[in-house]
C-alpha positions as CSV (number, residue, x, y, z in Angstrom):
1,M,73.9,100.3,69.1
2,A,77.7,100.8,68.6
3,G,80.6,102.5,70.6
4,Y,79.1,102.5,74.3
5,K,81.2,102.0,77.1
6,L,81.6,99.5,79.8
7,K,81.3,100.7,83.4
8,S,84.2,99.5,86.1
9,H,83.1,97.9,88.8
10,R,83.4,100.5,91.7
11,G,84.2,98.2,94.5
12,A,86.9,96.5,92.7
13,A,88.4,99.5,91.2
14,K,89.1,100.6,94.9
15,R,90.6,97.6,95.9
16,F,92.9,96.5,92.9
17,R,95.4,98.3,90.3
18,V,96.5,96.6,87.2
19,T,100.4,97.1,86.7
20,G,102.1,97.3,83.3
21,N,102.4,93.8,82.6
22,G,99.0,92.9,83.6
23,K,99.4,91.5,87.2
24,V,96.9,92.8,89.7
25,K,98.0,94.6,92.8
26,R,95.9,94.2,96.2
27,G,96.3,95.5,99.8
28,R,96.7,93.0,103.0
29,S,93.7,92.8,105.1
30,A,93.7,92.7,108.9
31,G,95.6,96.3,109.2
32,S,92.7,98.5,110.3
33,H,91.7,97.2,113.3
34,L,91.9,95.0,116.4
35,L,95.7,96.4,116.3
36,T,96.6,96.5,119.8
37,H,97.6,92.6,119.9
38,K,99.4,92.6,116.7
39,S,103.2,92.8,116.3
40,A,105.2,95.6,114.7
41,G,106.6,93.1,112.2
42,R,103.2,91.6,111.8
43,M,101.9,95.4,111.0
44,R,104.9,96.4,108.7
45,H,104.3,93.3,106.5
46,L,100.6,94.0,106.6
47,K,101.7,98.0,105.0
48,S,103.2,96.4,101.9
49,T,101.2,95.4,99.1
50,A,100.8,91.8,97.3
51,Y,100.1,90.3,94.2
52,C,96.9,88.5,93.3
53,N,96.8,84.8,92.2
54,T,96.3,84.2,88.4
55,A,92.9,82.7,89.0
56,D,91.8,85.7,91.1
57,A,93.2,88.1,88.7
58,K,91.8,86.9,85.8
59,M,88.4,87.3,87.1
60,I,89.3,91.2,88.6
61,R,90.2,92.3,85.3
62,T,87.1,91.4,84.2
63,L,85.7,93.8,86.4
64,L,88.5,96.6,85.5
65,P,87.8,96.4,81.5
66,Y,89.9,99.7,80.8
67,Q,92.7,98.9,83.0
């Protein structure tokens, strides 16, 4: 049976994006609840995106076959 498609892992697809260079972008955690004691500077930092390290990125790319 030739030519069938692989499915993307939907949980990973909602959390990660693969850049043109192959790096994996992610959002930062801890920015959605229990916010009253977190400083404004910390909250600004949590808004920004980050890159996954290479070991994690390799595993995430297997979950997202067409990205």
